[in-house]
C-alpha positions in Angstrom: 137.6 45.3 102.4 136.4 46.7 98.9 133.1 48.2 98.7 132.9 48.7 94.9 129.9 48.2 93.0 130.7 44.3 92.3 130.0 43.8 96.4 126.9 43.6 98.4 127.0 43.5 102.2 125.3 40.7 104.0 123.0 41.5 107.0 121.7 39.6 109.9 118.5 41.1 111.4 119.1 44.2 109.6 122.7 44.7 110.9 125.7 44.2 108.7 128.2 41.5 109.7 130.9 44.0 109.7 129.2 45.9 112.5 128.5 42.9 114.5 132.3 41.8 114.2 133.6 45.4 115.0 131.5 45.3 118.1 131.8 41.8 119.3 134.7 40.1 117.4 134.9 36.5 116.0 134.0 33.9 116.1 130.5 35.1 116.8 126.9 33.4 116.9 124.5 35.8 115.7 120.7 35.1 116.0 118.0 37.0 114.1 115.5 36.7 116.7 112.7 37.5 114.1 113.1 34.3 112.7 112.8 32.5 115.9 109.6 34.4 116.6 108.1 33.3 113.3 109.1 29.9 113.7 107.4 29.5 117.2 104.3 31.3 115.8 104.0 29.0 113.0 103.8 26.0 115.3 101.4 27.8 117.8 99.3 29.2 115.0 98.8 26.1 113.4 97.6 24.4 116.7 95.1 27.3 117.4 93.5 26.8 114.2 92.9 23.1 115.0 91.1 24.5 118.1 92.5 21.7 120.4 94.4 21.9 123.6 98.1 21.8 123.2 101.5 22.7 124.3 104.5 23.7 122.1 107.7 23.1 124.2 111.0 24.5 123.0 113.5 21.7 123.3 116.3 23.7 125.0 119.1 21.5 124.4 119.2 23.1 120.9 120.4 26.3 122.2 120.0 27.1 125.9 120.8 30.4 127.5 119.1 32.8 130.0 118.0 35.0 127.2 116.7 32.3 125.1 114.7 30.7 127.6 113.2 34.3 128.4 112.5 34.6 124.7 110.8 31.2 124.8 108.6 32.4 127.6 107.5 35.6 125.6 106.6 33.6 122.9 104.0 31.3 124.9 106.3 28.1 124.6 106.8 25.4 127.2 110.2 24.2 127.9 112.0 20.9 127.5 115.0 20.4 129.8 117.3 17.3 129.8 119.8 18.0 132.6 120.0 19.8 136.0 121.9 22.8 134.1 119.1 23.3 131.8 116.7 23.4 134.6 118.8 25.8 136.6 119.0 28.0 133.5 115.4 28.1 133.3 115.0 28.9 137.0 117.5 31.5 136.5 115.6 32.8 133.5 112.4 33.1 135.7 110.7 30.6 133.4 107.3 29.3 134.9 108.3 25.8 136.2 104.9 24.4 135.6 105.7 24.6 131.9 109.0 22.6 132.1 109.2 19.1 130.9 112.1 17.2 132.3 113.6 14.6 129.8 116.7 12.4 129.9 117.6 8.7 130.1 119.7 8.9 133.3 118.2 11.6 135.5 120.3 11.6 139.0 118.5 11.6 142.3 120.0 15.2 142.7 118.2 16.5 139.5 114.7 14.5 140.4 114.9 16.2 144.0 115.4 19.7 142.6 112.7 19.2 139.9 110.2 18.2 142.4 111.2 21.0 144.7 110.7 23.4 141.9 107.2 22.0 141.0 108.1 21.3 137.4 105.0 20.3 135.0 106.1 17.1 133.8 108.8 14.3 134.3 109.1 12.4 131.0 110.1 9.1 132.5 112.7 6.8 130.4 113.2 3.8 132.6 112.2 1.7 135.7 115.2 3.0 137.7 113.9 6.6 137.3 110.5 5.5 138.1 111.6 4.1 141.4 113.7 7.2 142.2 111.0 9.6 141.5 108.5 7.6 143.3 110.5 7.6 146.4 111.5 11.3 146.2 107.9 12.3 145.7 106.8 10.6 148.8 109.6 12.0 150.6 108.6 15.5 149.5 104.7 14.5 150.0 104.0 15.5 146.4 102.6 14.0 143.4 104.9 14.1 140.3 103.0 14.3 136.8 104.5 11.7 134.4 104.7 11.0 130.5 106.2 7.6 129.8 108.7 7.8 127.2 108.2 4.8 124.8 109.8 3.6 121.6 107.3 2.8 119.1 109.7 0.9 116.7 109.4 3.7 114.0 112.8 4.7 112.5 113.1 8.1 111.0 115.1 8.5 107.8 118.1 10.3 109.6 121.4 9.8 110.7 121.8 6.9 113.2 123.1 9.1 115.9 119.8 11.3 115.9 117.3 8.3 115.2 115.6 7.5 118.6 112.4 5.9 117.8 113.4 2.3 116.8 113.3 -0.5 119.4 116.9 -0.6 119.7 117.7 2.8 121.4 118.8 3.9 124.9 115.8 6.0 125.2 112.3 4.9 126.6 110.1 1.8 127.4 109.7 -0.7 124.8 106.1 -1.1 123.7 106.4 -4.2 121.7 108.1 -6.3 124.9 105.5 -5.0 127.4 107.8 -2.7 129.3 105.7 0.4 128.8 102.5 -1.4 129.9 104.3 -2.7 133.1 105.5 0.9 133.8 102.0 2.3 133.3 100.7 0.0 135.9 103.5 0.8 138.3 102.4 4.6 138.0 98.9 3.9 138.1 99.1 2.1 141.3 101.5 4.6 142.9 99.8 7.5 144.8 102.8 9.7 144.6 102.8 9.6 140.7 100.1 10.8 138.0 100.2 9.3 134.7 99.5 12.0 132.0 100.0 9.9 129.1 102.7 8.8 126.5 105.8 10.5 124.8 107.8 9.4 121.7 110.4 10.8 119.8 111.2 9.1 116.4 114.5 11.3 115.5 115.6 14.3 114.1 116.0 16.3 110.9 113.0 14.8 109.4 111.5 15.9 106.3 108.2 13.7 105.9 105.2 13.0 108.0 104.7 9.3 107.4 106.8 8.6 110.7 104.6 10.5 112.8 101.6 9.0 111.7 103.0 5.4 112.0 104.1 6.2 115.4 100.8 7.5 116.6 99.0 4.5 115.2 101.4 2.4 117.2 100.7 4.5 120.3 97.0 4.1 120.0 96.9 0.3 119.3 98.5 0.1 122.8 96.4 2.9 124.3 93.4 0.7 123.1 94.7 -2.2 125.1 95.2 0.0 128.2 91.7 1.3 128.0 90.4 -2.1 127.8 92.7 -3.8 130.4 93.6 -0.8 132.6 90.6 1.5 132.2 93.0 4.3 131.4 92.9 6.8 128.5 95.8 9.3 128.0 95.4 13.0 128.9 98.3 13.9 127.0 100.0 12.5 123.8 103.5 14.0 123.2 104.8 13.2 119.6 108.3 14.8 120.2 110.2 17.0 117.8 112.6 16.3 115.0 111.3 18.5 112.3 113.8 19.2 109.7 115.3 22.6 108.8 117.3 23.8 105.5 121.1 23.7 106.1 121.8 23.5 102.3 119.9 23.7 99.0 119.6 19.9 99.3 117.3 20.3 102.1 113.6 20.9 101.6 111.9 21.1 104.9 108.1 21.1 105.3 106.4 24.0 106.9 105.5 23.6 110.7 102.0 23.8 110.0 102.2 20.7 107.7 103.6 18.6 110.6 101.1 20.1 113.2 98.1 19.3 111.0 99.2 15.9 110.3 99.8 15.0 113.8 96.6 16.5 114.9 94.6 14.8 112.3 96.3 11.4 113.2 95.6 11.8 116.9 92.0 13.0 116.4 91.4 10.0 113.9 92.8 7.6 116.2 90.9 8.7 119.3 87.4 9.0 117.6 88.1 5.5 115.9 88.5 3.9 119.5 86.1 6.0 121.2 88.4 7.9 123.3 88.6 11.3 124.3 90.8 13.6 122.3 94.1 14.4 124.4 96.1 17.5 124.8 98.8 17.3 122.0 102.3 18.3 123.0 105.1 18.8 120.5 108.9 19.6 121.2 110.5 21.7 118.4 114.1 22.8 119.0 116.3 22.9 116.1 113.1 23.8 114.1 112.8 27.1 116.0 116.3 28.3 116.4 118.4 26.5 113.8 117.9 28.7 110.8 117.9 31.9 112.9 121.5 31.4 113.9 124.8 32.2 111.8 128.3 31.9 112.7 130.6 34.7 111.7 134.4 33.8 111.3 137.5 35.8 110.2 139.5 34.0 107.6 143.0 33.4 108.3 145.7 31.0 106.5 145.3 29.5 103.0 146.7 26.4 101.5 146.6 25.4 97.9 147.3 21.8 96.9 147.4 21.7 93.2 144.7 19.6 91.5 143.7 18.4 94.9 142.1 21.1 97.4 142.3 24.8 98.0 142.1 25.3 101.9 141.1 28.5 103.7 141.1 28.3 107.5 139.0 30.3 109.8 139.3 31.3 113.6 136.8 28.8 114.9 135.7 25.2 113.9 134.9 21.9 115.5 135.2 23.8 119.0 132.1 26.0 118.2 130.4 23.7 115.6 131.1 19.8 116.2 128.2 18.7 113.9 130.5 18.2 110.6 133.0 16.2 112.5 130.3 14.2 114.3 127.5 13.8 111.8 129.2 14.7 108.5 126.7 17.8 108.7 126.6 19.9 105.6 126.4 23.8 105.6 126.1 26.7 103.4 128.1 29.8 103.7 129.0 33.3 102.1 131.6 35.9 102.4 130.2 39.0 104.5 130.8 41.0 101.3 129.3 38.7 98.8 130.8 39.4 95.3 128.6 39.7 92.3 128.6 36.8 89.7 131.0 38.3 87.4 133.8 38.2 90.0 136.3 35.4 90.3 134.9 32.2 91.9 137.0 29.7 93.7 136.1 26.3 95.3 137.3 26.1 98.8 137.6 23.6 101.6 136.7 25.5 104.8 138.9 24.4 107.6 138.8 24.9 111.5 141.8 25.9 113.4 141.6 22.9 116.1 144.5 20.6 115.8 142.9 17.8 114.4 142.5 16.6 110.3 138.9 16.2 110.9 138.2 19.7 111.7 136.6 20.8 108.5 133.5 22.9 108.5 132.7 22.5 104.8 134.6 20.2 102.5 133.7 22.0 99.2 132.1 25.3 98.4 132.3 27.9 95.7 132.8 31.6 96.9 134.1 34.7 95.6 137.9 35.0 95.7 138.6 35.4 99.6 141.7 36.6 101.4 143.0 36.7 104.9 140.9 39.1 107.1 137.7 38.5 105.2 134.5 37.6 107.2 132.8 34.2 106.4 129.2 33.5 107.5 128.2 29.9 107.9 124.3 29.8 108.0 122.0 27.6 110.0 124.1 27.1 113.0 121.4 28.2 115.6 121.0 24.7 116.7 123.7 22.6 118.4 126.4 24.8 117.8 126.6 26.9 121.1 125.2 24.1 123.1 127.7 21.6 121.8 130.6 23.8 121.9 133.9 22.9 123.8 137.1 24.1 125.1 139.2 21.9 122.9 142.7 23.1 122.3 141.8 25.6 125.1 139.8 27.5 122.6 137.6 30.1 124.2 133.8 29.7 123.4 132.4 32.5 121.2 130.1 35.4 122.2 126.3 35.1 121.4 124.4 38.3 120.0 120.4 38.7 119.5 119.7 40.9 116.5 116.3 42.3 115.3 115.2 45.2 113.6 118.5 46.8 113.2 119.5 46.4 116.9 121.8 43.8 118.4 122.3 42.8 122.1 125.0 40.7 123.7 123.5 37.6 125.5 126.6 35.6 126.1 130.0 37.1 126.7 133.0 35.7 125.0 135.0 33.6 127.2 138.2 34.8 128.3 141.6 33.0 128.8 140.8 33.6 132.6 137.5 31.8 132.1 139.5 28.6 130.8 141.6 28.2 134.0 139.1 29.8 136.7 138.2 26.2 137.9 141.9 24.8 137.6 143.9 24.3 140.9 147.5 24.4 141.4 149.7 21.3 142.0 150.2 20.5 145.5 153.0 18.1 146.7 151.5 14.5 147.5 154.4 14.0 149.7 
């Protein structure tokens, strides 16, 4: 690549993209862990300023690896898991189980059994079937399971339908308006094997305003007021979920974490004081907003196709197998060449295509970049959430490596898959005669 005065090299965590690629290859997920630290501290410090009991639980579905879970522990975060696999990752990482919150709308008996045995801090219960399984297994193990009831407050965040979860028509949670949540609360309160910590709600993802959280808290407290009067119950914990938006492109204008925290705390304090209730511990669950902007994916550009007056394609050595979000949500991303040309160099509008055998495998529909050629490196920004965690082996493509970078140093935290990895669980055909 040219290194003349019209070029500047892009770095991640103080390390050039070229050095990372020369060491680990492409495609490559690269995380600037200083960004992760700063994002986590922003949430935690905002709570500390409010002088209130709280937990900031990292929603590990955004990006779950042993190293990431260990980093979350270093940062003083709790951990939100949604499967036995994520729970096992937490165990493998040595994460303190009393700070683990187990989510999910269809937890299996096996998962519930393992979680109780490990002594996790909380089950976020989603439905009556789960309540029954949890009660039976807690009794069998002679333990008391801490419970938050996930409820749907009927609040719709202004986001994509697939990631909007707080409305009444949702696969998640007990319905408040129809009385399901209160019936569930009665079941828990009458069950010696369960302990009702409080309520949980999650209104959606990639949210850029605070009104939805205020509205959801008002709804929760209208029901908590009724529960205080009729059940003599006050919540120890109110969990308002996560969904705090990040910047993918210049069109996104995310709020600072402190704005969300201060808004949520004020709404909970005001409602508690107005209704004569003790102020509960407040929990939130940022995932994307902690790791999303910290991660970038580095690709090598390969083929090129020009359709006159239509589109100018360049293809990279990854795509929907390592980032399904553009195909699934029509998600938008920004990108740059690793050697970013200065403004006086030739600019071209490209469509960035992936290598999967699907017409819909388009990472970016249109982006203006300096003139690129085969072998150049393309960096796609803000891929730290739901890239690696939603990656697949479609077309038998191996999943990329993951590297953490900070202060000019880099460390491999997930090895690149090999072809042998792709077939390690395959069995040879046996005769059925």
